[in-house]
N, C-alpha and C positions, 0 to 999 in steps of 0.2 A: 222733232224728236219722238221716236216711237214710244208709246205708252207701255209700261211694264205690266204684265199680267198680275192679277191679285192672287196672293197665296195666304191662306189662313195659317197662322202659327199658333199651335197649341203646346203648352208646357206642363199640362197636368201629369203628375207622376203618382205611382202607387208602390212605393218602396216596401211597404208592409204587406202587400198583396201581389206577389210576383205573377201568380196565375192570371189575375185580373189585368195586370199590366200587359201580358201577352195577348189577352183577348181583346183589349182595346184596339190594338193594331188591326185585328180582323174586322172589328165592328166599323172602324173608320173606312177601311177598304170597301166593305159591302155597301155602306151608305153613300160613299162617293160613286160607286159603280151604278147606282140607280138614280143619281142626281139629287138625293136628299141633302147631300153636303157638297160644297165645291172643293176644289183641290186643297189638300191639307198637308202641312208639314208638322210633325210632332217631334219635339226635342224633350226627352224624358230622362229622369235620374232614377234608375231602378234599384231595387234591393238585391241581395245576393241570391242568384239562381244559376243553375246550369240549364241552358236552353238546348234541348235535344231537337234534332231534325227527324223527319219521317224515316230517313235511312237508318238512323239509330234505333227507332221504334221497331223496325223490322229485323234488327240484328240480334244475334244471340248475346246474352249478357246485359240486355237493356235494363231489366229489373234490378240486377246487381249494380249496374252503373248508377241508376237513380238512387239506390240505397246508399252508395258510396258518397254521392253528392250531399244527400241529407245528413249523413253522419258528420259531415264537415260544415254544417250550417248553411248549406245552399239548397234552396227549393229546387225540385226537378220539374221542369216545364217543357211542354211540347210547343215549339214556336211556329210562327207562320211560314217561314221559308228559311233556306240555308242548307248547307251541305252536311256538316257533322256538328257534334256538340260544341258549344261555346259558352263562355262564362260572362255573366253580367254581375256587377257588384256596385258598391257605393261610389267607386272611383271611375265608373264608366258612364258614357253618355250614349243614349240610344237615339238614333235618327230614324224616323219613319215618314216616308213621303208617299201619300196616296194620290194617284193621278187618274182622272177620268180618261179613258181611251177606248174608242170603238174597235180598235184592232191592236190589242196590247202585244201580241206576239211579233208584230212587225218591227218593234223598236226596243227589243230587250237589251241589246248591247249598247244602243244609243243612250238609253237611260242609265245603264251601269257606268258608261264613260262620263256622262254629265255629272252624276252624283259623286262619283269617286274623284273627279277633278275638283269639285268644290271642297271636298274634305282635304285633299292635298293642298289646295291653295290656302285654306284656313290654317292648316298646320304650318305651312311655310311662313305665313304672317307672324307666327310665334317663334320662328327660327329653327323649326324642325326640318331636317333634310328628308322630307317625305316624298314618296313616289308610289305609283301603282304597280303592283306585281306580287306574285306569290314568292315567299321565302321557303327554300327547301327545308322540309321538316316542320313546317308550321302546323298548328292546330286548325281545324276547319279550313282546309286549304281552298283557295279560290283565285282565279286570275285577276280579280278586281280587289284583292286585299290591298291595304295600304301598309307600306313598310317604311322603316327609317334606314336609309343608306344600304338597303338590300340585306340588312342583318336581322332585324326583329320586326315582327308583326305588330301594328298598332291598331288596326281596324279591319273588320271583315264585312262583306256585303251579301245580301240575299235578295231575291225578288219573287213575289207571288203574283200570279196572273189569274184574274177571273174575268168573266164576260163583262165588259164595260169599264174595267179599271185595272190598275196595277199598283202594287205596293213595293217600293224599294226601301229596304231596311238595312241599317248598319249599327254596329256597336263599336265605339271608339274607346280604347283603354287610355284614360287620361292619367291615372295613377294606379298604383297597386298591382304591378305585374306579378308579384308573388301571390296575390289573391287569385290570379288566373291559374297559376301553376298548381296551387294547393289542391283544388278538387279535380283538375283535369288529369293529373297523373293517374290516380286510381280509376277515374271514369274511363279514360282511354284504354287502360289495361283491361278492364272488364268488357269493353266493347271489342277488344282485339285489335285496336288501332295503335299504330306507332307514330310518335312525334318527338320533337326535340324541345324540351322545356326551355332551352336557352334562346329559342326564337320568340318567346313571349315577352313583349316589351310594353312600355307605356310612354306617353308624351312627356311626363315630368322626368323620366329617366334620361330623355334626350335634351330637354331644356329646363333647367331648374326654375321653378316658379310658374311654369306653364301648365296649370292644373285644369280641373273641370270647368271652373268659371271662365277662364281665359279661352279654353277651346270653344265653349258655347258662344261666347261673344264673337270670336273670330268666324264661327260658322254662320251666325246670324248676319254678319257683315258680308259674307260671300253670297248668301241667298239674296240679300238686299241689292246686290249688283244686277240680279236677273228678275226679281219680283218686287212688287209692292206688298210688303208684309202687313197682314191685318191680324192683330192679336185676338185670340178667341179662347174659349174654354170648352171643355167637353160638355155637350148638352145632355139633358136627362135621357133622351131617346138613345143616344150612342152608348151611354153608360148602362142602360137597361139591356141593350143588345149584347154588350160585352159581358155582363153578368150571366146572361143566358148561355153564352158560349164558353164561359170560364171552365166548366167541368171538362170540356173536351180538350183543354190545354193542360190539365193537371195529370201528371204521370202517376198512375196508381201505385200505392205501396205494394211491395212484394208480399 
């Protein structure tokens, strides 16, 4: 029987410091890329934030969109990867998988397919009719979004590549679909983007009782099919690096 590769599992979260939460993903990626850390999976429970992408930062209305998010109690953060603005809140689960790779560009879609298939399998364990694919009119559209029955978006993926490693990230909306809609309507208006709020869904909307705890347990079970999970915590060096990066992930107030 082939031995499964080891994967560090980190669950440290910073719900009261959304900017630091975003910077941790970058710090893990950088340390994995130079061999200071081995392959690492992070499952985190964030606080309320609108995570903007670089495309948003270069768009007209960016400062106004950030202000609109903050007016509704969501911190404005510049995230590691992804297409357009997305919402993180107490009912979402963040997945971040930092993988060492000498040629990260060669396997972009392979990694997207692998990670998205695990999320789909985890949600199906809970009874959700989940599948990979973009829903017309969804926020932060992407070909590897996870939807329920082709109707509503439940999760989105992004990927960041650097020399020596890649980071595949996802946010899964376990509950609180209305908490996604609340800030994104004004944020997208200010960014000049159109979307259909009816496409914002959550896992618990699909299967009663299948909330954040259940989604996380199902995800761990899926990763355990492929890896030998090794529980770990963020070390002081990674946290120090994240704190140094944090200012770069904070969207300045207008």
